[in-house]
TORMAR-869374 format. One line per field, with one value per residue (C-alpha): x, y, z. Coordinates in steps of 0.25 Angstrom, whole numbers, plus 5000, padded with zeros to 4 digits. Layout:
N
east = [X / ...]
north = [Y / ...]
up = [Z / ...]
! end
This chain:
271
east = [5033 / 5042 / 5037 / 5041 / 5036 / 5035 / 5035 / 5025 / 5031 / 5018 / 5017 / 5032 / 5034 / 5040 / 5052 / 5063 / 5064 / 5077 / 5074 / 5060 / 5067 / 5076 / 5065 / 5057 / 5068 / 5072 / 5057 / 5058 / 5051 / 5056 / 5053 / 5045 / 5031 / 5033 / 5022 / 5028 / 5021 / 5019 / 5026 / 5038 / 5051 / 5059 / 5071 / 5062 / 5058 / 5073 / 5077 / 5066 / 5070 / 5085 / 5082 / 5075 / 5086 / 5096 / 5088 / 5085 / 5070 / 5060 / 5051 / 5036 / 5032 / 5018 / 5009 / 4998 / 4996 / 4991 / 4978 / 4974 / 4959 / 4961 / 4963 / 4973 / 4981 / 4981 / 4985 / 4997 / 5001 / 5001 / 5008 / 5019 / 5021 / 5022 / 5033 / 5040 / 5042 / 5049 / 5061 / 5062 / 5058 / 5050 / 5048 / 5033 / 5023 / 5011 / 5000 / 4988 / 4982 / 4971 / 4958 / 4945 / 4937 / 4945 / 4938 / 4942 / 4948 / 4956 / 4961 / 4964 / 4973 / 4981 / 4983 / 4987 / 4997 / 5004 / 5003 / 5011 / 5021 / 5024 / 5025 / 5035 / 5043 / 5042 / 5037 / 5025 / 5013 / 5003 / 4990 / 4986 / 4972 / 4969 / 4957 / 4956 / 4963 / 4957 / 4959 / 4951 / 4941 / 4942 / 4930 / 4935 / 4949 / 4943 / 4939 / 4953 / 4959 / 4949 / 4951 / 4966 / 4973 / 4987 / 4983 / 4991 / 4988 / 4993 / 4983 / 4979 / 4966 / 4964 / 4959 / 4948 / 4944 / 4942 / 4934 / 4925 / 4923 / 4925 / 4936 / 4930 / 4923 / 4914 / 4925 / 4933 / 4934 / 4940 / 4950 / 4954 / 4957 / 4965 / 4973 / 4977 / 4982 / 4990 / 5005 / 5007 / 5000 / 4998 / 4996 / 4987 / 4974 / 4961 / 4948 / 4933 / 4934 / 4948 / 4961 / 4970 / 4967 / 4973 / 4982 / 4983 / 4990 / 4978 / 4967 / 4955 / 4961 / 4965 / 4952 / 4956 / 4971 / 4966 / 4958 / 4970 / 4979 / 4969 / 4971 / 4986 / 4987 / 4981 / 4990 / 5002 / 4997 / 4997 / 5010 / 5016 / 5010 / 5016 / 5030 / 5029 / 5033 / 5022 / 5024 / 5017 / 5017 / 5011 / 5004 / 4997 / 4998 / 4998 / 4987 / 4976 / 4977 / 4982 / 4972 / 4978 / 4973 / 4964 / 4971 / 4985 / 4985 / 4994 / 4993 / 4988 / 4998 / 5012 / 5011 / 5025 / 5023 / 5010 / 5016 / 5028 / 5018 / 5011 / 5023 / 5028 / 5014 / 5014 / 5028 / 5026 / 5013 / 5018 / 5033]
north = [5067 / 5055 / 5042 / 5029 / 5015 / 5003 / 4988 / 4979 / 4967 / 4961 / 4950 / 4949 / 4941 / 4930 / 4938 / 4939 / 4953 / 4957 / 4953 / 4960 / 4973 / 4972 / 4969 / 4981 / 4990 / 4986 / 4988 / 5003 / 5003 / 5012 / 5002 / 4991 / 4990 / 4978 / 4971 / 4968 / 4957 / 4959 / 4946 / 4948 / 4945 / 4957 / 4950 / 4950 / 4965 / 4968 / 4961 / 4969 / 4982 / 4979 / 4975 / 4988 / 4996 / 4988 / 4990 / 5005 / 5002 / 5009 / 5000 / 5002 / 4993 / 4988 / 4984 / 4974 / 4962 / 4967 / 4959 / 4957 / 4959 / 4962 / 4977 / 4978 / 4967 / 4973 / 4987 / 4980 / 4972 / 4984 / 4993 / 4982 / 4981 / 4996 / 4997 / 4986 / 4994 / 5005 / 4997 / 4997 / 5011 / 5008 / 5019 / 5019 / 5009 / 5005 / 5000 / 4992 / 4996 / 4991 / 4983 / 4987 / 4982 / 4989 / 5002 / 5016 / 5018 / 5005 / 5008 / 5022 / 5017 / 5008 / 5020 / 5029 / 5018 / 5019 / 5034 / 5034 / 5024 / 5034 / 5045 / 5038 / 5032 / 5041 / 5029 / 5032 / 5023 / 5023 / 5015 / 5008 / 5008 / 4993 / 4983 / 4977 / 4989 / 5002 / 5008 / 4997 / 5007 / 5022 / 5026 / 5020 / 5025 / 5039 / 5040 / 5037 / 5047 / 5058 / 5055 / 5053 / 5065 / 5059 / 5045 / 5042 / 5030 / 5020 / 5021 / 5008 / 5011 / 4998 / 4993 / 5004 / 5001 / 4987 / 4990 / 5000 / 4992 / 5005 / 5016 / 5024 / 5034 / 5037 / 5039 / 5049 / 5057 / 5045 / 5043 / 5057 / 5057 / 5044 / 5050 / 5062 / 5053 / 5043 / 5041 / 5028 / 5021 / 5006 / 5006 / 4995 / 4996 / 4990 / 4989 / 4988 / 4973 / 4972 / 4978 / 4975 / 4975 / 4964 / 4972 / 4988 / 4988 / 4982 / 4991 / 4985 / 4990 / 5004 / 5010 / 5005 / 5009 / 5023 / 5024 / 5021 / 5030 / 5042 / 5040 / 5038 / 5050 / 5059 / 5053 / 5056 / 5070 / 5073 / 5067 / 5076 / 5088 / 5084 / 5081 / 5068 / 5053 / 5044 / 5029 / 5019 / 5004 / 4997 / 4986 / 4976 / 4963 / 4948 / 4938 / 4940 / 4954 / 4950 / 4942 / 4928 / 4917 / 4906 / 4893 / 4897 / 4909 / 4916 / 4932 / 4938 / 4949 / 4952 / 4960 / 4965 / 4970 / 4977 / 4984 / 4989 / 4994 / 5002 / 5008 / 5012 / 5018 / 5026 / 5030 / 5036 / 5042 / 5049 / 5052]
up = [4972 / 4974 / 4969 / 4976 / 4972 / 4981 / 4976 / 4984 / 4991 / 4990 / 4979 / 4979 / 4992 / 4984 / 4980 / 4991 / 4997 / 4991 / 4977 / 4978 / 4982 / 4971 / 4961 / 4966 / 4965 / 4951 / 4947 / 4952 / 4965 / 4976 / 4987 / 4992 / 5000 / 5009 / 5017 / 5030 / 5038 / 5053 / 5056 / 5046 / 5053 / 5056 / 5049 / 5036 / 5037 / 5040 / 5027 / 5019 / 5024 / 5022 / 5007 / 5005 / 5010 / 5002 / 4989 / 4993 / 4992 / 5001 / 5009 / 5012 / 5024 / 5022 / 5034 / 5030 / 5039 / 5053 / 5052 / 5067 / 5068 / 5083 / 5083 / 5095 / 5089 / 5075 / 5081 / 5088 / 5076 / 5067 / 5077 / 5078 / 5063 / 5062 / 5072 / 5067 / 5054 / 5062 / 5062 / 5047 / 5043 / 5030 / 5020 / 5024 / 5029 / 5021 / 5031 / 5029 / 5042 / 5051 / 5047 / 5040 / 5052 / 5063 / 5068 / 5063 / 5077 / 5076 / 5062 / 5066 / 5078 / 5068 / 5059 / 5071 / 5075 / 5062 / 5063 / 5076 / 5070 / 5059 / 5068 / 5077 / 5066 / 5054 / 5045 / 5037 / 5037 / 5026 / 5028 / 5015 / 5010 / 5010 / 5012 / 5026 / 5032 / 5038 / 5024 / 5017 / 5010 / 5005 / 5013 / 5026 / 5024 / 5022 / 5036 / 5041 / 5032 / 5036 / 5051 / 5051 / 5043 / 5044 / 5038 / 5026 / 5017 / 5006 / 4995 / 4990 / 4983 / 4977 / 4990 / 4991 / 4976 / 4980 / 4993 / 4987 / 4974 / 4967 / 4963 / 4975 / 4966 / 4977 / 4987 / 4981 / 4994 / 5001 / 4990 / 4989 / 5004 / 5003 / 4991 / 5000 / 5011 / 5002 / 5004 / 4997 / 4986 / 4983 / 4968 / 4966 / 4957 / 4963 / 4956 / 4961 / 4964 / 4969 / 4974 / 4962 / 4947 / 4940 / 4932 / 4931 / 4918 / 4910 / 4903 / 4911 / 4924 / 4920 / 4926 / 4940 / 4938 / 4934 / 4946 / 4955 / 4947 / 4950 / 4965 / 4964 / 4955 / 4966 / 4977 / 4967 / 4965 / 4980 / 4982 / 4971 / 4977 / 4991 / 4984 / 4992 / 4990 / 4984 / 4986 / 4978 / 4979 / 4967 / 4974 / 4964 / 4972 / 4970 / 4971 / 4976 / 4972 / 4959 / 4950 / 4948 / 4938 / 4943 / 4947 / 4943 / 4953 / 4942 / 4943 / 4931 / 4931 / 4937 / 4950 / 4949 / 4935 / 4939 / 4951 / 4942 / 4932 / 4943 / 4948 / 4934 / 4931 / 4944 / 4943 / 4929 / 4933 / 4945 / 4942]
! end
């Protein structure tokens, strides 16, 4: 199994792209996961991909901001974003897809649009488990996975833990199916009341870290048996995911250091 780690652009937008890529490479990441807004000018996207090539870094394009409540407008906007990416050939696309209030058929059509895009271009699209999207909860996503055998996901279990207000002890079948379909991992640790523990390094949050490690271990075991690539983005985020001090809005920990810690922890665990 080959391991590849990606640094999230999220939370570091204040750093110029060229400097950010250099910092991530120096930290030991293999690439960047970059959220690309629908209205981002092509000149900026060109710059991002050119820097990635210059620094010999892989780039995961993240889709996240198709938010139209009208389904037909949503479908058109999502499809347009996908085909815009065809000109850049990202390593993979991580897609936050659909809406939690769309019907099963509507969300399925969006997933199928991504499937057709992948078939036509060769660019793989993995659908992230995420609140507010079709995949907002384990029991809901289970139905999509059961009815769509070729559906592949980015597992961000922190969202499901938060939604279910539990570590899904009573939904082990749904978790097992998700693990079997996972191609990319977002290594953030959630807990019963939120999608991100304040700091995974401290003793009081070890119970939550261990629950997530158990799920990720199973994905890694499967990937080793397949002799496949496992991609991981340590994705602890900034405020409001990260707790801040009242009035001062100062973060209680360092996002960059936490993500670097997660990368090193998983690199040692799975190498």
